[in-house]
C-alpha distance (Angstrom), angle and dihedral (degrees) to the residues before:
residue distance angle dihedral
M1 . . .
N2 3.82 . .
E3 3.83 93.6 .
R4 3.77 117.3 157.2
I5 3.81 110.9 -117.2
V6 3.81 119.4 -173.4
V7 3.81 117.4 -161.9
V8 3.82 120.2 -163.9
D9 3.80 117.5 -169.0
D10 3.80 133.3 133.1
D11 3.82 91.6 -140.4
A12 3.82 110.4 91.7
I13 3.82 93.4 -160.6
I14 3.81 92.5 54.6
L15 3.81 90.6 47.3
R16 3.79 90.6 51.7
N17 3.81 93.2 48.6
I18 3.80 94.2 48.1
D19 3.80 91.7 45.3
S20 3.81 91.0 52.5
T21 3.82 94.4 45.0
L22 3.80 97.4 47.8
S23 3.80 95.7 38.7
Q24 3.81 88.8 56.3
G25 3.81 86.6 51.7
G26 3.80 91.0 58.9
F27 3.80 99.1 -100.5
R28 3.79 126.7 133.8
V29 3.79 105.0 -124.8
T30 3.80 130.7 -162.6
C31 3.79 117.9 -172.6
L32 3.81 122.2 -154.5
K33 3.78 129.4 179.2
S34 3.82 102.6 -148.3
G35 3.78 146.1 24.6
K36 3.80 91.3 -112.6
M37 3.79 90.3 56.3
L38 3.81 89.1 52.0
L39 3.82 93.4 51.4
N40 3.81 89.5 52.3
Y41 3.81 92.1 45.0
V42 3.81 97.0 53.4
K43 3.82 91.5 54.7
K44 3.80 88.9 72.8
N45 3.81 105.5 19.3
P46 3.82 135.4 58.6
V47 3.80 119.0 -127.3
D48 3.81 125.4 -152.3
M49 3.80 94.4 -174.9
L50 3.80 136.4 0.5
L51 3.80 125.0 -148.4
L52 3.79 105.1 -163.6
D53 3.80 129.0 -172.7
I54 3.81 115.3 -139.8
R55 3.81 102.2 -152.1
M56 3.81 108.2 60.7
P57 3.82 133.1 136.6
D58 3.83 120.9 -104.7
M59 3.86 96.1 7.8
D60 3.78 117.9 24.7
G61 3.80 121.8 -151.1
F62 3.79 94.5 -93.1
E63 3.81 93.2 51.8
T64 3.79 90.4 45.5
L65 3.79 92.8 52.2
Q66 3.81 92.4 47.5
A67 3.81 90.8 51.8
L68 3.82 90.9 46.3
R69 3.81 92.6 51.8
I70 3.81 91.4 50.6
W71 3.81 90.9 50.7
E72 3.81 92.0 47.6
K73 3.80 91.3 50.8
E74 3.79 93.5 47.5
N75 3.80 89.5 52.3
S76 3.83 95.8 42.2
L77 3.82 92.3 -117.9
K78 3.78 127.9 148.6
A79 3.78 114.6 -105.3
A80 3.79 112.4 -97.9
P81 3.83 112.5 -123.5
V82 3.81 110.9 -108.2
I83 3.79 134.2 -156.6
F84 3.79 115.0 -170.2
L85 3.81 119.4 -138.4
T86 3.80 111.9 -148.2
A87 3.77 142.7 158.8
S88 3.80 89.6 -156.4
D89 3.79 122.9 94.3
D90 3.80 100.3 -174.1
G91 3.78 119.3 127.1
E92 3.81 94.8 -129.5
T93 3.80 92.3 61.9
E94 3.79 92.2 48.8
T95 3.82 92.8 46.4
R96 3.79 92.2 51.5
G97 3.79 92.5 47.6
L98 3.79 93.8 49.8
S99 3.80 91.2 46.9
L100 3.80 88.4 57.3
G101 3.79 90.4 54.6
A102 3.80 104.2 -94.6
M103 3.81 113.5 156.2
D104 3.81 98.2 -153.3
F105 3.81 147.7 -12.5
I106 3.81 127.6 -124.4
R107 3.78 116.7 -161.0
K108 3.79 121.9 -134.9
P109 2.94 127.9 -98.9
F110 3.80 90.9 43.3
A111 3.82 133.5 -168.9
P112 3.84 109.7 -118.8
E113 3.82 94.9 -132.4
V114 3.81 91.4 48.7
L115 3.82 90.2 50.9
K116 3.80 92.2 51.2
L117 3.81 92.5 47.3
R118 3.82 94.4 47.2
V119 3.80 92.2 49.9
S120 3.84 93.3 43.0
N121 3.80 93.5 48.1
L122 3.79 93.6 49.0
L123 3.79 92.5 48.1
E124 3.80 90.3 49.7
L125 3.81 89.7 51.0
I126 3.81 89.9 51.2
R127 3.81 90.8 49.2
L128 3.80 90.9 51.3
Q129 3.80 91.1 48.8
K130 3.81 90.7 51.0
D131 3.80 91.7 48.5
L132 3.80 91.0 49.0
H133 3.81 91.7 47.9
H134 3.79 90.0 49.8
E135 3.80 91.9 50.0
V136 3.81 90.9 48.7
E137 3.81 89.9 51.1
I138 3.81 91.1 50.7
K139 3.82 92.9 48.0
T140 3.81 92.2 45.0
A141 3.81 91.5 50.7
A142 3.81 90.2 48.5
I143 3.81 92.0 50.4
E144 3.82 91.7 47.3
S145 3.80 90.5 48.9
L146 3.80 90.7 49.7
S147 3.81 91.1 47.4
I148 3.80 92.6 51.8
H149 3.81 90.3 46.1
L150 3.80 91.4 51.5
V151 3.80 92.4 46.7
Q152 3.81 90.4 47.4
T153 3.79 90.0 51.4
L154 3.80 90.8 49.5
A155 3.82 90.9 48.6
E156 3.80 90.2 51.7
A157 3.80 90.0 50.0
I158 3.80 90.0 52.3
D159 3.81 93.0 48.1
A160 3.81 90.8 47.6
K161 3.82 88.7 67.8
D162 3.82 88.1 69.7
N163 3.79 114.6 62.8
Y164 3.80 91.0 -157.5
T165 3.80 105.0 45.1
N166 3.80 105.8 48.5
G167 3.82 107.7 157.6
H168 3.81 93.1 18.8
S169 3.81 96.4 126.9
T170 3.81 93.7 48.8
R171 3.79 91.3 50.1
V172 3.80 93.1 47.0
A173 3.81 89.7 49.5
G174 3.80 90.7 51.0
Y175 3.81 94.3 48.1
A176 3.81 91.6 46.0
K177 3.80 91.9 50.4
E178 3.81 91.4 50.6
I179 3.82 92.0 48.9
A180 3.81 89.5 49.0
K181 3.81 91.2 48.6
R182 3.80 92.2 51.4
Y183 3.79 90.7 46.4
G184 3.80 90.1 55.8
Y185 3.80 106.1 -98.9
S186 3.80 116.3 159.6
P187 3.82 117.1 -111.2
E188 3.81 88.7 -104.2
R189 3.82 92.7 54.2
Q190 3.79 90.1 45.0
E191 3.79 89.2 57.8
E192 3.80 90.4 47.5
I193 3.79 93.0 53.8
Y194 3.80 90.2 45.2
M195 3.82 89.2 57.7
M196 3.82 90.2 46.0
G197 3.80 89.4 51.4
L198 3.78 92.8 50.2
L199 3.80 90.3 54.6
H200 3.81 101.3 34.7
D201 3.84 91.3 108.7
V202 3.80 97.4 39.7
G203 3.80 89.5 117.9
K204 3.81 89.8 68.9
I205 3.80 86.3 78.7
G206 3.79 84.7 81.0
I207 3.82 95.6 48.3
P208 3.85 117.2 95.0
D209 3.81 113.8 -108.3
H210 3.80 93.6 -129.7
I211 3.81 89.9 62.6
I212 3.82 95.2 44.6
N213 3.82 92.1 48.8
K214 3.79 98.8 37.0
P215 3.82 110.0 134.9
G216 3.78 111.9 -128.2
R217 3.78 130.1 11.6
L218 3.79 122.7 -24.5
T219 3.78 123.6 -118.1
D220 3.80 118.3 -115.6
E221 3.79 89.3 -102.5
E222 3.80 92.9 50.3
F223 3.79 91.7 47.0
A224 3.80 89.0 51.9
V225 3.81 88.2 56.9
I226 3.82 91.4 49.0
K227 3.81 89.3 51.2
E228 3.79 89.1 61.6
H229 3.81 93.1 70.6
P230 3.84 97.5 85.8
E231 3.79 92.3 56.9
K232 3.79 92.0 41.9
G233 3.80 89.9 51.0
A234 3.80 93.2 48.0
K235 3.80 90.2 50.9
I236 3.80 91.6 51.3
L237 3.81 94.0 48.1
S238 3.80 95.5 42.3
A239 3.81 85.7 74.5
V240 3.83 88.6 67.7
T241 3.79 93.4 84.6
E242 3.82 92.6 171.5
M243 3.84 88.9 67.2
P244 3.81 106.9 33.8
K245 3.83 93.2 170.6
L246 3.82 92.7 56.3
M247 3.81 91.6 91.4
T248 3.82 92.8 56.2
G249 3.80 96.5 92.3
A250 3.79 93.5 41.0
R251 3.81 95.6 53.7
W252 3.78 102.7 38.2
H253 3.84 109.4 28.3
H254 3.82 90.1 103.2
E255 3.79 95.1 51.7
R256 3.81 113.5 112.0
Y257 3.78 126.1 -137.5
D258 3.83 91.1 -122.7
G259 3.80 92.2 53.6
S260 3.81 97.7 -107.4
G261 3.80 96.1 111.9
Y262 3.80 132.6 94.4
P263 3.01 159.0 -66.2
D264 3.83 95.4 10.8
G265 3.79 104.0 11.7
L266 3.81 92.0 -125.7
K267 3.79 116.9 176.5
G268 3.81 135.8 -148.9
D269 3.79 116.1 -37.8
D270 3.81 90.8 -0.2
I271 3.80 85.3 78.8
P272 3.82 107.7 83.3
E273 3.79 110.5 -103.3
E274 3.80 94.2 -123.6
A275 3.81 89.9 54.5
R276 3.82 90.7 51.0
I277 3.80 89.3 53.8
I278 3.81 93.4 46.8
A279 3.82 89.8 48.6
V280 3.81 90.5 60.8
A281 3.80 92.8 44.7
D282 3.82 91.0 47.1
A283 3.81 93.2 50.1
Y284 3.81 92.4 48.2
D285 3.80 92.6 51.6
A286 3.81 91.8 44.6
M287 3.81 89.9 54.9
T288 3.81 94.7 45.3
S289 3.81 94.9 48.3
N290 3.79 130.9 73.6
R291 3.78 113.3 -106.6
S292 3.80 131.8 -164.5
Y293 3.82 89.9 -106.1
R294 3.83 100.4 39.8
E295 3.79 145.4 9.0
T296 3.79 127.1 -110.5
I297 3.80 114.3 -56.6
P298 3.85 115.0 -120.2
R299 3.80 117.7 -103.3
E300 3.81 96.9 -111.3
R301 3.78 92.0 51.6
V302 3.81 90.7 48.6
I303 3.80 88.3 55.6
S304 3.80 90.8 46.8
E305 3.82 92.8 50.1
L306 3.80 92.6 50.1
K307 3.80 91.3 50.2
K308 3.80 92.0 46.4
G309 3.80 90.4 51.2
M310 3.81 95.4 55.0
G311 3.78 110.1 120.4
T312 3.80 92.9 4.8
Q313 3.79 109.1 53.9
F314 3.80 98.3 5.4
D315 3.76 141.0 40.7
E316 3.81 100.7 -109.3
R317 3.82 93.4 -135.7
F318 3.78 94.1 60.1
A319 3.80 95.5 38.8
K320 3.82 88.7 55.5
I321 3.81 90.7 52.7
M322 3.81 90.0 50.4
L323 3.82 90.1 49.5
K324 3.80 89.5 51.0
M325 3.81 89.6 52.0
I326 3.83 89.7 51.2
E327 3.81 91.0 47.6
E328 3.80 90.8 53.1
D329 3.81 90.4 46.5
K330 3.81 93.7 80.7
D331 3.81 94.7 159.9
N332 3.81 96.8 40.9
K333 3.82 90.3 -111.1
M334 3.79 91.2 155.0
C335 3.80 86.8 69.8
Q336 3.80 97.5 42.7
H337 3.80 92.4 93.0
L338 3.82 91.0 59.2
P339 3.81 121.4 101.0
K340 3.80 111.3 -87.9
E341 3.79 94.1 -104.9
Q342 3.83 88.7 57.7
T343 3.81 99.6 53.5
K344 3.79 99.0 81.7
A345 3.80 97.3 110.1
């Protein structure tokens, strides 16, 4: 077993009896005579289980447990499992103890074999809970990894429709995640916007290849077809009910901050924040990639276009972050992962 059991009781005889009983059961036992001694002890020593007397001078068991929980929270530690030791059998005492997070009560005087069994059974339950939690974490991580892999594969399939923008969705997702990180998004929200970025062009699945790959400028009719891809993408992703926000980037990444974008003509903060971020990332990658109708735009012009678009095409906050990323990218490393024919900026 070798678990570390701490017993807190002001009665020396009870401490001695518990120490003898649990030590014979294979536990490592530490005996303390007060709540204050416990609070000092836990600062330097881990505890697998705490047996805590309720009636003690200075700090009773309830006060001790409250102080312990505050200290654990302040130090980002898991709550130690607690069994209260009590000679009382009234319901109020038990209710209060359970409300503070105690797992069980052991009545005094106790039978040695009962004490060993209660402690052993609770520790086994805790071990099983930890094992289950660990298995859930492993399975969740595996599912998330598979989901990202599937989304990445889908994004690559979308990009493969366009001979000139292979890898576009992955790059946009990466830029959007970095902008979100610098803006202060949590790691969880960064992953969300990364997924949105990967799928922002999913609606192009429904656009004919001859329009996507047409050399030169599109006709008004062809451009009208291209403009359908945000709504097509949103319709596709709306079926993923487990992630209702996933369609955000797909539907609104072509909205403009001044309200002149499409498909809904949203303006300013009415455009979802994630879509405003993806719009900047999408525009940057579009300018730094070869297209069927033009070659890569030079770095200085990219900077100029981003500045010119502040407040009209882009949310100024996110355009400034993108400009800062470009400024820090002295050697154009953000473009080094592009195919050789796309690294002319």
